[in-house]
VOMI-283752 format. One record per residue (C-alpha): x, y, z. Coordinates in pm, whole numbers. Layout:
PT     c1     c2     c3
PT      X      Y      Z
...
This chain:
PT     c1     c2     c3
PT  16707  13115  27929
PT  16771  13445  27756
PT  16522  13719  27670
PT  16446  13580  27324
PT  16379  13230  27459
PT  16158  13366  27737
PT  15963  13574  27485
PT  15898  13265  27277
PT  15799  13059  27582
PT  15571  13329  27724
PT  15412  13389  27386
PT  15340  13021  27323
PT  15229  12952  27679
PT  15503  12693  27729
PT  15613  12889  28036
PT  15454  13163  28241
PT  15630  13460  28402
PT  15517  13328  28740
PT  15694  12995  28686
PT  16011  13166  28566
PT  16015  13418  28851
PT  15956  13144  29109
PT  16257  12958  28972
PT  16467  13277  28972
PT  16373  13351  29333
PT  16470  12999  29441
PT  16797  13034  29254
PT  16862  13373  29416
PT  16817  13223  29763
PT  17070  12950  29682
PT  17315  13200  29534
PT  17280  13422  29838
PT  17369  13137  30070
PT  17676  13044  29866
PT  17812  13376  29738
PT  17637  13663  29923
PT  17520  13851  29612
PT  17202  14011  29750
PT  17110  14261  30018
PT  16754  14126  30007
PT  16524  13918  29786
PT  16172  14050  29726
PT  15950  13740  29700
PT  15617  13919  29749
PT  15686  14208  29514
PT  15835  13986  29245
PT  15547  13739  29246
PT  15288  14018  29230
PT  15467  14170  28930
PT  15500  13825  28769
PT  15126  13761  28800
PT  15056  14096  28632
PT  15300  14008  28351
PT  15139  13667  28311
PT  14799  13831  28263
PT  14940  14064  27998
PT  15100  13780  27803
PT  14774  13581  27815
PT  14590  13887  27682
PT  14850  13934  27406
PT  14936  14272  27560
PT  15300  14234  27666
PT  15461  14570  27739
PT  15798  14494  27579
PT  16052  14222  27506
PT  16146  14213  27876
PT  15792  14192  28018
PT  15798  13929  28293
PT  16177  13884  28282
PT  16347  13843  28626
PT  16569  14144  28697
PT  16797  14257  28979
PT  16883  14612  29084
PT  17203  14730  29251
PT  17190  14880  29601
PT  17278  15220  29453
PT  16971  15311  29246
PT  16643  15425  29401
PT  16349  15184  29387
PT  16004  15287  29507
PT  15918  15097  29824
PT  16267  14952  29873
PT  16530  15053  30125
PT  16846  15160  29940
PT  17151  15169  30167
PT  17440  15216  29919
PT  17611  14925  30093
PT  17637  15129  30414
PT  17508  15128  30770
PT  17543  15507  30773
PT  17250  15568  30537
PT  16879  15613  30604
PT  16672  15293  30605
PT  16352  15472  30502
PT  16204  15315  30185
PT  16233  15522  29868
PT  15932  15718  29744
PT  16023  15719  29376
PT  16202  15503  29120
PT  16523  15629  28963
PT  16462  15699  28591
PT  16646  15382  28486
PT  16435  15174  28725
PT  16118  15347  28610
PT  16204  15256  28250
PT  16253  14891  28340
PT  15932  14885  28543
PT  15735  15043  28257
PT  15870  14770  28027
PT  15739  14500  28263
PT  16068  14381  28415
PT  16013  14187  28738
PT  16242  14300  29021
PT  16345  13995  29223
PT  16605  14149  29453
PT  16872  14403  29530
PT  17240  14322  29469
PT  17544  14404  29677
PT  17791  14689  29636
PT  18089  14814  29836
PT  18010  15118  30046
PT  17886  15394  29812
PT  18029  15196  29519
PT  18371  15344  29593
PT  18597  15054  29482
PT  18622  14783  29215
PT  18567  14490  29453
PT  18253  14404  29648
PT  18262  14390  30025
PT  18118  14623  30286
PT  18080  14651  30663
PT  17702  14644  30616
PT  17664  14332  30400
PT  17993  14144  30412
PT  18199  13988  30134
PT  18054  13889  29797
PT  18233  13591  29642
PT  18311  13475  29290
PT  18126  13163  29168
PT  18433  13058  28965
PT  18628  13038  29292
PT  18461  13149  29618
PT  18800  13244  29761
PT  18821  13517  29494
PT  18646  13850  29454
PT  18393  13891  29171
PT  18517  14247  29129
PT  18300  14550  29181
PT  18141  14770  29250
PT  17856  14585  29074
PT  17985  14255  29209
PT  17651  14129  29335
PT  17492  14191  28995
PT  17775  14006  28820
PT  17741  13705  29051
PT  17364  13699  29001
PT  17420  13709  28625
PT  17686  13437  28627
PT  17474  13201  28837
PT  17138  13253  28667
PT  16974  13437  28959
PT  16775  13652  28719
PT  16831  13739  28354
PT  16880  14117  28356
PT  17091  14304  28610
PT  17129  14679  28659
PT  17483  14794  28737
PT  17664  15124  28772
PT  18012  15208  28644
PT  18218  15502  28768
PT  18564  15357  28706
PT  18498  15006  28576
PT  18222  14891  28811
PT  18027  14709  28539
PT  18318  14595  28322
PT  18553  14471  28596
PT  18301  14232  28759
PT  18179  14118  28417
PT  18539  14025  28335
PT  18599  13856  28671
PT  18282  13643  28639
PT  18281  13561  28267
PT  17963  13757  28196
PT  17872  14054  27976
PT  17851  14416  28084
PT  17806  14745  27900
PT  17901  15091  28023
PT  17691  15299  27784
PT  17775  15638  27645
PT  17743  15885  27931
PT  17386  16014  27949
PT  17221  15741  27743
PT  17076  15605  28068
PT  16949  15889  28289
PT  17050  15915  28654
PT  16865  16070  28946
PT  16966  16155  29211
PT  17301  16266  29069
PT  17601  16055  29165
PT  17848  16198  29415
PT  18112  16091  29163
PT  17973  16322  28896
PT  18000  16265  28524
PT  18236  15968  28539
PT  17942  15763  28678
PT  17733  15563  28430
PT  17437  15321  28460
PT  17414  15014  28239
PT  17309  14653  28182
PT  17481  14336  28302
PT  17368  14011  28141
PT  17498  13685  27997
PT  17484  13807  27635
PT  17504  14125  27427
PT  17152  14061  27293
PT  17004  14064  27643
PT  17202  14379  27728
PT  17057  14547  27420
PT  16702  14459  27526
PT  16768  14596  27874
PT  16938  14911  27746
PT  16640  14989  27523
PT  16415  14993  27831
PT  16656  15181  28061
PT  16770  15449  27821
PT  16611  15769  27697
PT  16561  16129  27795
PT  16456  16219  28148
PT  16400  16576  28262
PT  16521  16465  28604
PT  16877  16433  28470
PT  17014  16773  28368
PT  17352  16624  28274
PT  17209  16428  27980
PT  17279  16556  27627
PT  16980  16754  27501
PT  16956  16569  27168
PT  16844  16213  27101
PT  17117  15948  27073
PT  17126  15698  26786
PT  16912  15389  26836
PT  17087  15085  26986
PT  16890  14853  26756
PT  17097  14574  26593
PT  17253  14611  26250
PT  17457  14369  26039
PT  17822  14361  26145
PT  18131  14214  25981
PT  18488  14236  26109
PT  18609  14246  25749
PT  18737  14592  25663
PT  18719  14723  26019
PT  19011  14931  26145
PT  19068  14844  26510
PT  19308  14992  26764
PT  19466  14752  27013
PT  19535  14908  27355
PT  19757  14684  27568
PT  19936  14924  27805
PT  19733  15061  28097
PT  19821  15400  28248
PT  19873  15225  28582
PT  19959  14870  28680
PT  20119  14589  28482
PT  19928  14360  28248
PT  19933  13996  28361
PT  20118  13774  28114
PT  19841  13514  28144
PT  19579  13772  28044
PT  19802  13904  27766
PT  19821  13556  27611
PT  19442  13510  27615
PT  19376  13858  27472
PT  19639  13811  27202
PT  19473  13486  27094
PT  19132  13657  27079
PT  19277  13942  26872
PT  19432  13693  26628
PT  19088  13542  26573
PT  18939  13886  26509
PT  19220  13960  26263
PT  19154  13628  26091
PT  18790  13737  26054
PT  18907  14033  25845
PT  18981  14321  26083
PT  19294  14532  26052
PT  19434  14564  26404
PT  19698  14824  26493
PT  19862  14886  26832
PT  19772  15220  26991
PT  19838  15411  27311
PT  19579  15631  27474
PT  19633  16004  27419
PT  19725  16222  27713
PT  19932  16187  28028
PT  19854  16172  28397
PT  19528  15980  28358
PT  19556  15816  28700
PT  19596  16150  28876
PT  19320  16298  28660
PT  19080  16021  28760
PT  19170  16051  29128
PT  19092  16423  29114
PT  18740  16334  29004
PT  18685  16012  29201
PT  18842  16089  29537
PT  18683  16434  29557
PT  18354  16255  29494
PT  18428  16029  29791
PT  18503  16338  30001
PT  18173  16495  29897
PT  17984  16177  29987
PT  18155  16150  30326
PT  18066  16512  30404
PT  17697  16418  30386
PT  17733  16163  30668
PT  17695  16285  31028
PT  18002  16240  31246
PT  17824  15999  31479
PT  17740  15768  31186
PT  18098  15742  31056
PT  18242  15493  31305
PT  18139  15186  31101
PT  18247  15311  30758
PT  18485  15115  30536
PT  18831  15249  30632
PT  18934  15248  30265
PT  18643  15475  30177
PT  18745  15714  30455
PT  19103  15714  30323
PT  18976  15785  29970
PT  18773  16078  30102
PT  19077  16209  30288
PT  19274  16201  29961
PT  18991  16390  29795
PT  19000  16658  30063
PT  19366  16719  29987
PT  19289  16839  29633
PT  19281  17216  29601
PT  19009  17391  29404
PT  19272  17499  29152
PT  19395  17140  29118
PT  19042  17010  29069
PT  18965  17264  28796
PT  19296  17185  28626
PT  19198  16817  28625
PT  18864  16904  28466
PT  19041  17100  28193
PT  19285  16814  28133
PT  18989  16576  28113
PT  18826  16790  27845
PT  19144  16773  27637
PT  19171  16396  27689
PT  18805  16344  27597
PT  18846  16540  27274
PT  19158  16339  27188
PT  18966  16016  27251
PT  18687  16133  27020
PT  18952  16195  26753
PT  19108  15853  26813
PT  18769  15691  26760
PT  18723  15890  26442
PT  19046  15732  26316
PT  18953  15379  26433
PT  18618  15201  26417
PT  18671  15039  26757
PT  18932  14985  27026
PT  19010  14648  27184
PT  19184  14594  27516
PT  19196  14365  27816
PT  18913  14447  28054
PT  19147  14420  28353
PT  19521  14399  28406
PT  19493  14119  28663
PT  19294  13803  28727
PT  19044  13776  29015
PT  19227  13780  29349
PT  19145  13710  29713
PT  18797  13819  29825
PT  18795  14090  30090
PT  19106  14264  29956
PT  19120  14590  29758
PT  19438  14491  29570
PT  19607  14157  29494
PT  19819  14030  29782
PT  20189  14091  29729
PT  20127  14325  29435
PT  20274  14630  29603
PT  19967  14828  29495
PT  19778  15053  29735
PT  19447  15141  29563
PT  19211  14958  29326
PT  19268  15218  29055
PT  19623  15092  29013
PT  19505  14756  28872
PT  19192  14893  28695
PT  19381  15101  28440
PT  19192  14961  28141
PT  18857  15085  28271
PT  18867  15426  28440
PT  19008  15619  28138
PT  18688  15537  27947
PT  18481  15680  28232
PT  18674  16003  28194
PT  18612  16012  27817
PT  18254  15874  27836
PT  18262  15640  27533
PT  18053  15321  27535
PT  18258  15018  27639
PT  18166  14657  27702
PT  18336  14352  27848
PT  18283  13998  27718
PT  18433  13659  27800
PT  18721  13562  27571
PT  18892  13270  27744
PT  19041  13129  28063
PT  19372  13185  28240
PT  19464  12976  28543
PT  19106  12848  28547
PT  18956  13198  28578
PT  18773  13407  28316
PT  18940  13679  28110
PT  18744  13972  27967
PT  18794  14150  27636
PT  18692  14518  27629
PT  18543  14679  27318
PT  18526  15060  27306
PT  18336  15260  27044
PT  18262  15624  26958
PT  18028  15820  27181
PT  17667  15749  27093
PT  17753  15428  26907
PT  17626  15190  27175
PT  17439  14982  26918
PT  17756  14946  26710
PT  17953  14831  27017
PT  17683  14573  27090
PT  17691  14459  26725
PT  18067  14408  26754
PT  18023  14230  27087
PT  17773  13986  26935
PT  18013  13918  26648
PT  18303  13869  26890
PT  18099  13637  27111
PT  18005  13425  26810
PT  18370  13410  26710
PT  18529  13351  27051
PT  18260  13143  27223
PT  18128  13164  27577
PT  18231  13024  27915
């Protein structure tokens, strides 16, 4: 059931939050056994919160549209009373004393936290496996990865282990797993959802909702977003409301981005995306091919991402490093090879690219693209076997540029290739998260779901 259906059921008394949360907890246990999507499941905490939500609904005093709705949180964000390990054995197991602002917003809205979802170590790659918690598997094919780094959240969403799922996205970590699992994910405009503590990966890192529909993501975003004085990097002014507005493809000018800065687009994905675009054109949109402005985007992203990995590694004592993911250590070593001059040059190049992207999205209402260049591949691997690629960024070229430029971008299911889901990405102007969600709802109605 989605948020709207749960609201109706809670309001009428047909269902109670306790009944729904009990079912979600049972489902989460089953999903954990089959796909390894959780680091832990909080039965006691969830049932206590569900009983409180039930009392509010009975008193006609629900806190919000998501009061009593089962929700999962990624093992990256701080949750009061929970241990947060960032997918690593090298972190402190002491429970957190304070919610992250995004978690606090969800808690204040009455969301019921049923469990914590898996991430690769420190969220460093776009697949989900770690020495601490093992391999998370894709429910479409357990031999495949669900993507990452919010892979546990995507699996929980795809399998109905909760309704709302908090993810993070520093280079595609919401959109890639949403694409690989046939679910919906939104990387909001940078700063719409506050972050504290700051990410080691800086201002490419975003926090956002992962759900089965754009409408549920909108409800979650409304609770998570807003100004927090704990996040200095947020814009000082208020962003436009993400509330829904009427949307029609007719008359829309849309840019079609089909060439990633790295990697090669799978022909199977290209066929599915092309069919989806034809349907959007038939609905009245004018679609024109575009290329992203700027050069050297892969190197630019590495200058930001790998130096972030180096910074994170530097916080870990030498004696705690022996069990780290070797790929994370390699990424940190690459980051350490960047000079200060090279890093500052990359920041300047990013500013020019971001401005050019703002101009592109002044010329076009929206951009469409594949969410990923490849289909889900073998679980436990960073890159597809036999691809000749060395790092995840080489196949995630449709996602990380939008982290650099900070526009809102979502991924939605648009068809199947070789029996696996394909994701369509929609990118909008900065601040226009509601508009992107409006377009996503229209696209979902047009293209259908899994």
